[in-house]
GUMARVEX-534585 format. One line per field, with one value per residue: residue number from 0; residue in three letters; x, y, z of N, C-alpha, C in turn. Coordinates in steps of 0.001 Angstrom, whole numbers. Last residue first. Layout:
BEGIN
i <- NUM, ...;
aa <- ala, ...;
n.x <- X, ...;
n.y <- Y, ...;
n.z <- Z, ...;
ca.x <- X, ...;
ca.y <- Y, ...;
ca.z <- Z, ...;
c.x <- X, ...;
c.y <- Y, ...;
c.z <- Z, ...;
***
This chain:
BEGIN
i <- 313, 312, 311, 310, 309, 308, 307, 306, 305, 304, 303, 302, 301, 300, 299, 298, 297, 296, 295, 294, 293, 292, 291, 290, 289, 288, 287, 286, 285, 284, 283, 282, 281, 280, 279, 278, 277, 276, 275, 274, 273, 272, 271, 270, 269, 268, 267, 266, 265, 264, 263, 262, 261, 260, 259, 258, 257, 256, 255, 254, 253, 252, 251, 250, 249, 248, 247, 246, 245, 244, 243, 242, 241, 240, 239, 238, 237, 236, 235, 234, 233, 232, 231, 230, 229, 228, 227, 226, 225, 224, 223, 222, 221, 220, 219, 218, 217, 216, 215, 214, 213, 212, 211, 210, 209, 208, 207, 206, 205, 204, 203, 202, 201, 200, 199, 198, 197, 196, 195, 194, 193, 192, 191, 190, 189, 188, 187, 186, 185, 184, 183, 182, 181, 180, 179, 178, 177, 176, 175, 174, 173, 172, 171, 170, 169, 168, 167, 166, 165, 164, 163, 162, 161, 160, 159, 158, 157, 156, 155, 154, 153, 152, 151, 150, 149, 148, 147, 146, 145, 144, 143, 142, 141, 140, 139, 138, 137, 136, 135, 134, 133, 132, 131, 130, 129, 128, 127, 126, 125, 124, 123, 122, 121, 120, 119, 118, 117, 116, 115, 114, 113, 112, 111, 110, 109, 108, 107, 106, 105, 104, 103, 102, 101, 100, 99, 98, 97, 96, 95, 94, 93, 92, 91, 90, 89, 88, 87, 86, 85, 84, 83, 82, 81, 80, 79, 78, 77, 76, 75, 74, 73, 72, 71, 70, 69, 68, 67, 66, 65, 64, 63, 62, 61, 60, 59, 58, 57, 56, 55, 54, 53, 52, 51, 50, 49, 48, 47, 46, 45, 44, 43, 42, 41, 40, 39, 38, 37, 36, 35, 34, 33, 32, 31, 30, 29, 28, 27, 26, 25, 24, 23, 22, 21, 20, 19, 18, 17, 16, 15, 14, 13, 12, 11, 10, 9, 8, 7, 6, 5, 4, 3, 2, 1, 0;
aa <- unk, unk, unk, unk, unk, unk, unk, unk, unk, unk, unk, unk, unk, unk, unk, unk, unk, unk, unk, unk, unk, unk, unk, unk, unk, unk, unk, unk, unk, unk, unk, unk, unk, unk, unk, unk, unk, unk, unk, unk, unk, unk, unk, unk, unk, unk, unk, unk, unk, unk, unk, unk, unk, unk, unk, unk, unk, unk, unk, unk, unk, unk, unk, unk, unk, unk, unk, unk, unk, unk, unk, unk, unk, unk, unk, unk, unk, unk, unk, unk, unk, unk, unk, unk, unk, unk, unk, unk, unk, unk, unk, unk, unk, unk, unk, unk, unk, unk, unk, unk, unk, unk, unk, unk, unk, unk, unk, unk, unk, unk, unk, unk, unk, unk, unk, unk, unk, unk, unk, unk, unk, unk, unk, unk, unk, unk, unk, unk, unk, unk, unk, unk, unk, unk, unk, unk, unk, unk, unk, unk, unk, unk, unk, unk, unk, unk, unk, unk, unk, unk, unk, unk, unk, unk, unk, unk, unk, unk, unk, unk, unk, unk, unk, unk, unk, unk, unk, unk, unk, unk, unk, unk, unk, unk, unk, unk, unk, unk, unk, unk, unk, unk, unk, unk, unk, unk, unk, unk, unk, unk, unk, unk, unk, unk, unk, unk, unk, unk, unk, unk, unk, unk, unk, unk, unk, unk, unk, unk, unk, unk, unk, unk, unk, unk, unk, unk, unk, unk, unk, unk, unk, unk, unk, unk, unk, unk, unk, unk, unk, unk, unk, unk, unk, unk, unk, unk, unk, unk, unk, unk, unk, unk, unk, unk, unk, unk, unk, unk, unk, unk, unk, unk, unk, unk, unk, unk, unk, unk, unk, unk, unk, unk, unk, unk, unk, unk, unk, unk, unk, unk, unk, unk, unk, unk, unk, unk, unk, unk, unk, unk, unk, unk, unk, unk, unk, unk, unk, unk, unk, unk, unk, unk, unk, unk, unk, unk, unk, unk, unk, unk, unk, unk, unk, unk, unk, unk, unk, unk, unk, unk, unk, unk, unk, unk;
n.x <- -13809, -12202, -8384, -5999, -4999, -4106, -2422, -247, 542, 1513, 3521, 5106, 5642, 6927, 9421, 11032, 11059, 8993, 7261, 8429, 5636, 4586, 3533, 28, -1650, -4698, -6916, -5823, -5042, -2857, -2719, -1877, 887, 1526, 696, 2255, 4901, 4802, 4118, 7163, 9642, 10769, 10020, 11982, 14445, 14146, 14188, 14933, 15207, 16164, 14338, 11422, 9109, 8763, 7385, 8703, 11471, 13176, 12367, 12048, 8428, 6045, 3091, 1414, -1322, -3344, -4117, -1982, -1633, 1415, 714, 479, -212, -3162, -4886, -6723, -8862, -8086, -7529, -5660, -5347, -4720, -7541, -9817, -9740, -7288, -5061, -3583, -2963, -4769, -7213, -10272, -12980, -13286, -11331, -9337, -6446, -4787, -1469, 1139, 3898, 7526, 9963, 12573, 14680, 14594, 15795, 14695, 12176, 13116, 13831, 11565, 9706, 11500, 10156, 8094, 5718, 2977, 986, 1372, 2815, 3212, 5035, 2495, 913, -1305, 95, 1939, 2663, 4057, 4290, 6300, 5366, 4673, 7382, 9882, 12059, 12662, 10627, 11539, 11192, 10188, 8095, 5028, 2106, -880, -3363, -5730, -7588, -5722, -4503, -4599, -5224, -7047, -5807, -4176, -1850, -345, 833, 2825, 4325, 5832, 5719, 4373, 1295, -626, -3784, -7284, -7697, -8608, -6587, -3243, -550, -937, -1242, 111, 132, 2825, 3666, 5531, 7737, 8659, 11364, 11255, 9483, 10872, 13608, 12239, 11581, 13917, 15332, 13652, 13311, 10470, 9446, 5975, 3276, 106, -1627, -4505, -7049, -9195, -10547, -8897, -6659, -7114, -9412, -8138, -5169, -2824, -1458, -1964, -1786, -1759, -365, -1456, 661, 1885, 2719, 5486, 6715, 10077, 11617, 13917, 16058, 14723, 15650, 16901, 15461, 13134, 13247, 13434, 11414, 9506, 10723, 10385, 7587, 6145, 3356, 3498, 4260, 6811, 8591, 8300, 10398, 12736, 13086, 12224, 9867, 7262, 4008, 1391, -1362, -4420, -7475, -10732, -13036, -13299, -12444, -11042, -11259, -8786, -10105, -11467, -8978, -7451, -9545, -9384, -7135, -7981, -9365, -7864, -4395, -2368, -1173, -1451, -800, 146, -325, 3287, 5021, 6421, 9095, 10718, 7980, 7176, 3865, 1633, -609, -3572, -3480, -3601, -1586, 916, 1169, 1631, 4574, 5683, 5610, 7283, 9905, 10270, 10819, 12991, 14902, 13684, 11749, 9007, 6001, 2936, -81, -3427, -5809, -9104;
n.y <- -25588, -28475, -27773, -26426, -26882, -29236, -29970, -27962, -29485, -31765, -30845, -29880, -32388, -33417, -32404, -32482, -36320, -36731, -36350, -33127, -31551, -30111, -26846, -25080, -22469, -20754, -17983, -14159, -12056, -11884, -12571, -15258, -14834, -14045, -16230, -18267, -17347, -17252, -20329, -21126, -20370, -22565, -25142, -24269, -24608, -27554, -28322, -27022, -26667, -24537, -22580, -22856, -21430, -18655, -17036, -16177, -18996, -21936, -25266, -26218, -25379, -22638, -21513, -19544, -18355, -18772, -18726, -20425, -23359, -25557, -28426, -29866, -30358, -28673, -25760, -23325, -20240, -17772, -17257, -20076, -21646, -23450, -25908, -28385, -30578, -29588, -30132, -28230, -29685, -32729, -33760, -32979, -33676, -33360, -34415, -36786, -38623, -41285, -41030, -43299, -44100, -44013, -46941, -46163, -44662, -42236, -40984, -41950, -40463, -37559, -38180, -38782, -35962, -33431, -30588, -28594, -31574, -33469, -34653, -36727, -39580, -41423, -43570, -46347, -46552, -45782, -43122, -40321, -37375, -34283, -32643, -30108, -26800, -24926, -23575, -21755, -21214, -18130, -15476, -12244, -10111, -9519, -7619, -8314, -6650, -6348, -6557, -7230, -6357, -4423, -7188, -9909, -11282, -11517, -8488, -7001, -7854, -8233, -10929, -9856, -7920, -10153, -13564, -15636, -16776, -18960, -18235, -19316, -20969, -17748, -14920, -15636, -16805, -20175, -20254, -20522, -20173, -19723, -19421, -16712, -14960, -12594, -12940, -15519, -15089, -13515, -15009, -16780, -15093, -14526, -16658, -19728, -21949, -23062, -26336, -26697, -29038, -30028, -32592, -34032, -34840, -31913, -29207, -28004, -26797, -24107, -24601, -24620, -23521, -24723, -25555, -29015, -31331, -33343, -32824, -34520, -36224, -34546, -34302, -31825, -30062, -28933, -27113, -26338, -26744, -29962, -32634, -34006, -33815, -34732, -37184, -38235, -37956, -39448, -41837, -41793, -39480, -36498, -34952, -31437, -29149, -29495, -30090, -27159, -26125, -27682, -27218, -23927, -22014, -22712, -22894, -24626, -25152, -25821, -27555, -27170, -26324, -23275, -22506, -19251, -16612, -14825, -13603, -15687, -17202, -15454, -14896, -17313, -16622, -14720, -16247, -17978, -18126, -19724, -18613, -15714, -15580, -15043, -16369, -16973, -16953, -19872, -21067, -19824, -16931, -13935, -12816, -10958, -11218, -10260, -9581, -10016, -8529, -9795, -9053, -6502, -6897, -7857, -6097, -4260, -5514, -6041, -2874, -2088, -4178, -5264, -5725, -3206, -3904, -2074, -2687, -1814, -404, -1493;
n.z <- -7559, -8920, -8569, -8832, -6205, -6038, -7919, -6798, -4647, -5270, -7122, -4978, -3806, -6113, -6238, -4650, -5424, -8040, -10486, -12677, -14131, -17522, -17342, -16999, -17876, -16899, -18650, -17552, -16098, -15313, -12404, -12398, -13009, -10149, -8807, -9782, -9169, -6328, -5863, -7101, -6720, -4727, -6444, -8511, -6966, -6691, -9387, -12006, -14928, -16196, -15284, -13504, -14159, -16215, -17774, -19820, -20328, -20884, -18841, -17114, -17405, -17306, -17294, -19591, -20372, -23250, -26000, -27157, -24720, -24069, -22592, -18775, -16263, -15823, -15882, -14063, -14093, -11888, -9245, -7546, -4779, -2487, -2877, -2891, -688, 2144, 3774, 4975, 8508, 9368, 9378, 8120, 7270, 4622, 3314, 4599, 2954, 3603, 4011, 3369, 5392, 4691, 5116, 6884, 7808, 9062, 7043, 4718, 5258, 4509, 1937, 914, 765, 1199, 2907, 1984, 1648, 2091, 4714, 5859, 6181, 9206, 10790, 12608, 14671, 13668, 12619, 13363, 10359, 8942, 6316, 5314, 5209, 1782, -72, -245, 772, 1528, 1404, 963, 3664, 5852, 7631, 9495, 9064, 11726, 11947, 9534, 7569, 5663, 3491, 2973, -295, -2532, -3772, -2765, -569, 1878, 1359, -1169, 212, 2373, 372, -442, 723, -1333, -3318, -1513, 1555, 2724, 2465, 4397, 5697, 6887, 10145, 13434, 16787, 18896, 22104, 23592, 23624, 21884, 21205, 20384, 17883, 16467, 15919, 14318, 11890, 11508, 10829, 9981, 10574, 13253, 14382, 14926, 15736, 15813, 17957, 19092, 19667, 18027, 17984, 16302, 17739, 18297, 20044, 22618, 23199, 24952, 27368, 28527, 30162, 28585, 25156, 22086, 20044, 16695, 14049, 12858, 9937, 8503, 7749, 10924, 13097, 12583, 11606, 13468, 16108, 14703, 14445, 17164, 18260, 16711, 17585, 20141, 20451, 23001, 23481, 23599, 24828, 26105, 23350, 22395, 23903, 23116, 20732, 20170, 19181, 17541, 16168, 15293, 12590, 12951, 11559, 10492, 11458, 10742, 7486, 7133, 6723, 8249, 9818, 11710, 12217, 13835, 15910, 17196, 18455, 20126, 21903, 22900, 23655, 22780, 20685, 19221, 15384, 12336, 9284, 7697, 4243, 4133, 4928, 6802, 7517, 8308, 10032, 10667, 13641, 15395, 19080, 22131, 22897, 21885, 19695, 19945, 21091, 18837, 16936, 18840, 18664, 15904, 15772, 17219, 15911, 12841, 10332, 9833, 9215, 8241, 9639, 7828, 9838, 10059;
ca.x <- -13984, -13256, -9525, -6671, -5270, -5341, -3443, -965, -451, 119, 2166, 4667, 5249, 5862, 8354, 10179, 11750, 10044, 7115, 8646, 6578, 4827, 4116, 1539, -1752, -3161, -6210, -6155, -6727, -2841, -3312, -3535, -138, 1754, 142, 882, 4557, 5047, 3119, 5987, 8707, 10453, 9614, 10837, 14101, 14060, 13039, 15729, 14608, 16978, 14991, 12606, 9154, 9701, 6494, 8326, 10163, 13399, 13208, 12903, 9709, 6789, 3849, 1832, -574, -3161, -4567, -2241, -2266, 535, 1460, -162, 881, -1750, -4605, -6006, -8855, -8329, -8857, -6049, -6232, -3879, -6617, -9917, -9638, -8859, -5655, -3455, -3187, -3796, -6065, -8524, -12198, -14659, -11401, -10989, -7152, -5853, -2986, 471, 2754, 6289, 9206, 11816, 15155, 13931, 16219, 16168, 12555, 12309, 14903, 12581, 9345, 10919, 11315, 9659, 6192, 3797, 1524, -132, 2708, 2734, 5051, 3459, 2378, -1206, -1431, 1492, 1881, 4450, 3365, 6093, 6331, 4247, 6226, 8301, 11644, 13571, 10449, 10821, 11653, 11428, 8246, 6657, 2840, 945, -2776, -4754, -7647, -6830, -4581, -5690, -4765, -6800, -7222, -5576, -2218, -924, 206, 1719, 3643, 5300, 6488, 5766, 2248, 44, -2672, -6256, -8018, -8422, -7387, -3561, -1004, -468, -1324, 426, -533, 2242, 3561, 4567, 7716, 6925, 10836, 11790, 9147, 10059, 13435, 12701, 10397, 12877, 15903, 13590, 14608, 11006, 10330, 7008, 4477, 826, -1226, -3294, -6047, -8281, -10953, -9995, -6159, -5802, -9580, -8902, -6424, -3251, -2419, -1073, -1857, -2880, -78, -1375, -334, 2079, 1122, 5256, 5722, 8916, 10153, 12902, 14727, 14245, 15022, 17549, 16872, 13000, 12833, 14833, 12262, 9416, 11046, 11570, 7635, 7034, 4395, 3177, 3202, 6147, 8002, 7812, 8991, 12080, 12475, 13007, 11469, 7675, 5627, 1914, 266, -3324, -6497, -9301, -12631, -13051, -13114, -11002, -12197, -8963, -9556, -11918, -10072, -6553, -9072, -10559, -6787, -6858, -9586, -8899, -5710, -2806, -2324, -813, -1245, 842, -500, 2319, 4244, 5382, 7883, 11321, 9054, 7654, 5430, 1733, 791, -2513, -3547, -4709, -3089, 494, 402, 406, 3228, 5397, 4850, 5945, 9082, 10015, 9911, 11428, 14765, 14692, 12113, 10783, 6942, 4564, 1008, -2303, -4875, -8159;
ca.y <- -25207, -27515, -28591, -27096, -25496, -28619, -30372, -27711, -27733, -31658, -30992, -29073, -31340, -34583, -32317, -31546, -34866, -37235, -36293, -34567, -31663, -31407, -27574, -25563, -23913, -20855, -19342, -15269, -11935, -11606, -11239, -15083, -15221, -13155, -14697, -18512, -16756, -15846, -19145, -21519, -19717, -21455, -24739, -24272, -23174, -26347, -28571, -27242, -27645, -25642, -22532, -23174, -22248, -20336, -17498, -15407, -18303, -20373, -23831, -27134, -25820, -23650, -21598, -21060, -17556, -18879, -17974, -19071, -22623, -23579, -28095, -29219, -31239, -29062, -26804, -23777, -22141, -18261, -17301, -19010, -21699, -22602, -24933, -27058, -30784, -29487, -31292, -28388, -28632, -31425, -33993, -32824, -33889, -32819, -32842, -36862, -37638, -40642, -41100, -42069, -44543, -43611, -46067, -46736, -45795, -43173, -40405, -42369, -41726, -38537, -37695, -39518, -37143, -34478, -31480, -28379, -30126, -33076, -33374, -36144, -38226, -41148, -42972, -45744, -46524, -47373, -43369, -41591, -38329, -36210, -33091, -31208, -27638, -25329, -24369, -21268, -22423, -18843, -16913, -13666, -10543, -10344, -7661, -7928, -7489, -5739, -5510, -7676, -7578, -3998, -5970, -9713, -10656, -12558, -9896, -6452, -7878, -7342, -10711, -10987, -7929, -8865, -12398, -15621, -15766, -18664, -18599, -18732, -21374, -19528, -15426, -15236, -15612, -18708, -20534, -19556, -20497, -18872, -20393, -17238, -15657, -12219, -11623, -15164, -16146, -13192, -13768, -17340, -15903, -13380, -15298, -18214, -21511, -22307, -24762, -26786, -28368, -29893, -30807, -33910, -34742, -33415, -30292, -28287, -28327, -24469, -23717, -25786, -23375, -24368, -24241, -28222, -29828, -32866, -33153, -33188, -36303, -35520, -34273, -33232, -29905, -30209, -26972, -26605, -25782, -28887, -31714, -34231, -33934, -33239, -36379, -38527, -37122, -38203, -41555, -42192, -40988, -37303, -36040, -32752, -28923, -28892, -31135, -28210, -25599, -27831, -28394, -25136, -21874, -22699, -22626, -24014, -25366, -25136, -27418, -27376, -27526, -23978, -23375, -20561, -16854, -15960, -12742, -14951, -17954, -16133, -13622, -17416, -17882, -14537, -15243, -18536, -16981, -20087, -19922, -15992, -15444, -15548, -15534, -17092, -16086, -19062, -22149, -20259, -17985, -14687, -13103, -12102, -10467, -11353, -9298, -11137, -8164, -10102, -10444, -6506, -6333, -9003, -7307, -3646, -5188, -6946, -3258, -1614, -4172, -4737, -6677, -3916, -3395, -2848, -1853, -3146, -284, -1282;
ca.z <- -6372, -8931, -8266, -10374, -7097, -5178, -8081, -7964, -4373, -4581, -7915, -6455, -2957, -4974, -7315, -4031, -4196, -7216, -9031, -11946, -13132, -16619, -17878, -15956, -18406, -16940, -18043, -18970, -16761, -16254, -12774, -12384, -14017, -11483, -8385, -9726, -10342, -6846, -5469, -7586, -7307, -4594, -5342, -8886, -7456, -5587, -8194, -10489, -14434, -16246, -16659, -13534, -12621, -16001, -16405, -18676, -20453, -20305, -20173, -17549, -16076, -17884, -16396, -19420, -19708, -21638, -25147, -26985, -25764, -23770, -23562, -20462, -17242, -15419, -16441, -14054, -13966, -13253, -9991, -8284, -6007, -2836, -2107, -3142, -2212, 1436, 3186, 3637, 7243, 9421, 10672, 8121, 8698, 5271, 3303, 4389, 3609, 2778, 4822, 3068, 5152, 4853, 4175, 6779, 7509, 9960, 8347, 5054, 5002, 5985, 3161, 997, 1995, 563, 3016, 1963, 1648, 1345, 3962, 5969, 5409, 8227, 10460, 11683, 15470, 14113, 12911, 13192, 12122, 9400, 7794, 5138, 5758, 3071, -28, -690, 336, 461, 1781, 414, 2431, 6110, 6361, 9749, 8830, 11219, 12478, 10557, 8613, 6617, 4120, 4235, 761, -1757, -4220, -2622, -2118, 1195, 2162, -1141, -522, 2671, 696, 402, 159, -436, -3243, -2189, -172, 3052, 2676, 2786, 5694, 5764, 9131, 12296, 15686, 17475, 21226, 23397, 24765, 21972, 21781, 21648, 19001, 16928, 16884, 15694, 12861, 11918, 11843, 9464, 10975, 11608, 14793, 14062, 15774, 14709, 17507, 18861, 20941, 18087, 19041, 16098, 17093, 17304, 18524, 21805, 22999, 23909, 27711, 27625, 30632, 29056, 26768, 22950, 21309, 18032, 14257, 13648, 11345, 9253, 7116, 9626, 12755, 13088, 10696, 12269, 16023, 15613, 13502, 15927, 18447, 16500, 15893, 20005, 20658, 22117, 23571, 23127, 24598, 26574, 24194, 21500, 23944, 24641, 20956, 19759, 19239, 19106, 15632, 16076, 12801, 12747, 12344, 9948, 11609, 11873, 8264, 7190, 6620, 6545, 9002, 10938, 11318, 12566, 15098, 16561, 17528, 19134, 20870, 22137, 23405, 24327, 20342, 20661, 16850, 13730, 9877, 8491, 5344, 3566, 3605, 5370, 7579, 7566, 9612, 9544, 13298, 14761, 17908, 21143, 23136, 23578, 19891, 19217, 22199, 19826, 16419, 18256, 20083, 16189, 14802, 17310, 17121, 13587, 11411, 9611, 9960, 7657, 9779, 8579, 9044, 10712;
c.x <- -15849, -13364, -10976, -8221, -5753, -5686, -4661, -2663, -836, -654, 1237, 3311, 4613, 4949, 6659, 8754, 10776, 10882, 7904, 7652, 7046, 6077, 4297, 1937, 193, -2903, -4967, -6105, -6934, -4387, -2793, -3844, -1402, 648, 456, 51, 2886, 4307, 3456, 4239, 7496, 9594, 9196, 9695, 12813, 13731, 12846, 14612, 15084, 16624, 15883, 13618, 11061, 9713, 7353, 8086, 9543, 11747, 13025, 13254, 10491, 7991, 5355, 3141, 308, -1955, -4731, -2794, -1945, -427, 405, 914, 191, -1197, -3257, -5483, -7637, -8382, -9159, -7428, -6050, -4284, -5300, -8536, -9097, -8905, -7250, -4269, -3409, -3679, -5221, -8147, -11015, -14329, -12398, -10974, -8658, -6637, -3405, -749, 1948, 5243, 7888, 10516, 14184, 14249, 16065, 16625, 13625, 12466, 14420, 13692, 10546, 11006, 11118, 10457, 7816, 4514, 3049, -102, 1424, 2908, 4259, 3660, 3131, -55, -912, -161, 2732, 3798, 3736, 5391, 5442, 5384, 5916, 7299, 10067, 12887, 11373, 11094, 11314, 12123, 9877, 7419, 4819, 1004, -1594, -3940, -7080, -7707, -5838, -5205, -5463, -5654, -6313, -6800, -3725, -1762, -1032, 392, 2434, 4067, 5228, 6330, 3598, 1134, -1708, -4486, -7518, -8556, -7402, -5341, -2008, -1510, -1101, -50, -424, 1833, 2837, 4381, 6123, 6942, 9258, 11276, 10126, 9322, 12233, 13241, 11093, 11948, 14876, 14204, 14607, 12445, 10829, 8087, 5309, 1362, -133, -2870, -4415, -7663, -10350, -10728, -7759, -5691, -8479, -9102, -7173, -4652, -2761, -1947, -1398, -2893, -1416, -1250, -132, 310, 1269, 3783, 5244, 7823, 9579, 11644, 14526, 15552, 15000, 17009, 17444, 14645, 12992, 14801, 13611, 10646, 10618, 12166, 9848, 7963, 4958, 3933, 2613, 4751, 7104, 7402, 8041, 10594, 11992, 12379, 12234, 9123, 6024, 3270, 623, -2489, -5420, -8394, -11267, -12889, -12885, -12005, -12224, -9659, -9400, -11452, -10752, -8283, -8305, -10223, -8313, -6494, -9419, -9294, -6917, -4292, -2345, -1771, -919, -472, -788, 1604, 3084, 5453, 7165, 10461, 9875, 8282, 6383, 3462, 943, -1543, -3350, -4444, -3644, -974, 126, -4, 2214, 4478, 4934, 5365, 7460, 9415, 9357, 10352, 13302, 14440, 13580, 10828, 8168, 5577, 2085, -707, -3722, -7230;
c.y <- -24491, -27122, -27827, -27646, -25303, -26985, -29874, -28421, -27709, -30095, -31407, -29450, -30307, -33187, -32590, -31269, -33740, -35708, -36923, -34933, -32485, -31145, -29109, -26557, -24130, -22046, -19627, -16843, -13556, -11482, -10656, -13719, -14927, -13729, -13924, -17101, -17408, -16190, -17686, -20561, -19797, -19954, -23376, -24410, -22970, -24614, -27691, -27346, -28267, -27026, -23842, -23348, -22287, -20554, -18965, -15719, -17200, -19855, -22854, -26249, -26586, -24068, -22984, -20422, -19077, -18535, -18043, -18094, -20870, -23877, -26535, -28607, -30845, -30051, -27233, -25101, -22308, -19731, -18124, -18423, -20123, -22026, -24052, -26249, -29323, -29667, -31273, -29828, -28837, -30672, -33320, -33162, -33846, -33090, -32317, -34855, -37266, -39873, -40612, -41875, -43224, -43808, -45871, -46189, -46592, -44353, -41642, -41872, -42216, -39742, -38250, -39405, -38116, -35022, -32810, -28922, -29868, -31737, -33429, -34913, -37505, -40000, -42279, -44582, -46534, -47752, -45455, -42142, -39385, -36481, -34379, -31852, -28838, -26344, -24565, -21989, -22428, -20430, -17770, -14856, -11780, -10852, -8134, -8716, -7262, -6776, -5353, -6775, -7907, -5010, -5079, -8247, -10398, -12166, -11133, -7428, -7981, -7133, -9603, -11096, -8732, -8786, -10860, -14282, -15910, -18076, -18361, -19260, -20789, -19896, -17454, -15942, -15117, -17834, -19804, -20229, -19643, -19796, -19628, -18417, -16226, -13406, -11794, -14080, -15834, -13821, -13102, -16346, -16045, -13742, -14941, -17329, -20138, -21980, -23877, -25529, -28452, -28674, -30615, -32534, -34842, -33475, -31817, -29625, -28929, -26045, -24408, -25415, -24173, -24571, -24089, -26927, -28747, -31412, -32831, -33247, -34915, -35230, -35030, -33292, -31488, -29605, -28967, -26576, -26126, -27733, -30106, -32464, -33373, -32769, -35083, -37499, -36962, -37161, -39907, -41326, -40889, -38343, -36871, -33568, -30600, -28814, -30488, -29548, -26395, -27173, -28548, -26295, -22494, -22459, -22067, -23772, -24448, -25397, -26243, -27028, -28383, -25358, -23667, -21308, -18520, -16318, -13722, -13809, -16619, -16712, -14165, -15803, -17634, -15534, -14801, -17222, -17488, -19129, -20486, -17529, -16050, -15140, -15636, -15887, -16791, -17868, -20673, -20488, -18919, -15611, -13813, -11793, -11327, -10384, -10352, -10357, -8937, -9762, -11015, -8152, -6362, -8375, -8017, -5173, -4977, -6598, -5389, -2556, -3559, -4994, -6435, -4713, -4103, -2593, -2738, -2308, -968, -833;
c.z <- -5894, -7233, -8689, -9677, -7909, -5696, -7052, -8484, -5986, -4747, -7289, -6431, -3954, -4662, -6907, -5122, -4259, -6993, -8435, -10719, -12717, -15490, -17033, -16613, -17168, -16911, -18294, -18209, -17501, -17089, -13926, -12455, -13524, -12998, -9406, -9708, -10416, -8069, -6002, -7193, -7202, -5129, -4853, -7642, -7803, -6021, -7114, -9701, -12813, -15570, -16826, -15043, -12588, -14669, -16039, -17835, -19551, -20676, -20040, -19037, -17376, -16852, -16682, -18402, -19266, -21365, -23337, -26428, -25959, -25162, -23394, -21221, -18976, -16681, -16067, -15072, -14490, -13123, -10930, -9038, -6347, -4179, -2910, -2107, -2730, 131, 2141, 3061, 6069, 8504, 10587, 9554, 8102, 7249, 4427, 4338, 3308, 3495, 3304, 3381, 4599, 4400, 5281, 5933, 7695, 9362, 9219, 6408, 4873, 5852, 4377, 1669, 2170, 1267, 2264, 2323, 1421, 1674, 3049, 5055, 5186, 7161, 9226, 11370, 14305, 14131, 12785, 13565, 11757, 10755, 7897, 6757, 5207, 3593, 1474, -793, -415, 154, 670, 1104, 1941, 5056, 6334, 8242, 9221, 10542, 12261, 10845, 9200, 7654, 4886, 4752, 1544, -897, -3595, -2961, -1821, 253, 2395, -107, -604, 1702, 1190, 258, 584, -704, -2319, -2397, -1330, 1823, 1983, 3270, 4470, 5936, 7849, 10725, 14229, 16827, 20175, 21945, 24857, 23313, 22587, 22390, 20242, 18219, 17448, 16416, 14476, 12781, 12428, 10564, 10169, 11783, 13667, 14578, 14810, 15215, 17033, 18453, 20487, 19499, 18815, 16847, 16520, 16968, 17536, 20318, 22065, 23612, 26532, 27332, 29803, 29703, 27220, 24503, 21925, 19020, 15751, 14443, 11450, 10342, 7303, 9052, 11097, 13718, 11282, 11575, 14394, 15182, 13530, 14821, 17532, 17321, 15882, 18569, 20437, 21854, 22776, 23417, 24136, 26389, 25471, 22520, 22996, 24555, 22767, 20170, 19147, 18487, 17384, 16052, 14280, 12916, 12316, 10665, 10984, 12387, 9798, 8103, 6154, 6191, 7811, 9946, 10577, 11055, 13590, 15346, 16754, 17978, 20289, 21296, 22673, 24334, 21845, 20560, 17818, 14549, 11543, 9138, 6018, 4814, 3499, 4521, 6835, 8154, 8902, 9653, 11783, 13904, 16883, 19781, 22255, 24060, 21109, 19518, 21181, 21118, 17476, 17996, 19887, 17917, 15380, 16800, 17492, 14750, 12075, 10897, 9791, 8302, 9205, 8429, 9425, 9333;
***
């Protein structure tokens, strides 16, 4: 199969929408990372996502919709969930909510759970495609399962860990501005719970709710949200964290200049946007990788979550 690279103009969006309607998989840009999209109501199309990525079928998928009304047609919203949706959608927030009994979503999307992860993306290309396709789109990151997430169309088509030849098309919307997957919030025993740190800092969500979030201890053998596997976002090379550089390593610095600097001046937003691209570039050097200490506050918590999973035994 030849993977098409589509321009996100009128004809390109129309072609992507037609491919999705036939059950094909199309990589799409969002503000977080590129997602591998397919019709979330078509079990065969969803199965093709898992096959292209080599993703475990017990790992649920996030469904992308154009607006809150489309999300409410699929899931039951509490007052707190509605408050977060009004505050952060469109944006880098996924809400895990009870699935409506009449929902048309394929069971493979939720991995058999009675909840569904929903997001309204802010990226204009994702929004245009969702409206052109008229479908809820299941869309995990558009990369081989466990490998570094893609933040450009070139990453999606990368011969090492990419999906070239395994999917129908990629819609090239340029680099992703956030660069980290969405923050995932669910409710456990009635308490708002952080299921995965991401592009919106947890303290911003706590401020919106005026209460602290509970923190979920994930079971990698039975995840209830994406991004909970122990080894994930991984380069080929071994990775050392909170490290000073060694001569035989490629070093990702933070707060000082360098050829692989996450941010010269210690800007966590910039570091988040650069993280996956720099991990890919460092991995291409063919040497072990080390990463400077990253503060554990704000977006730093999500950056460190990705780095710990990238460094975990495989």
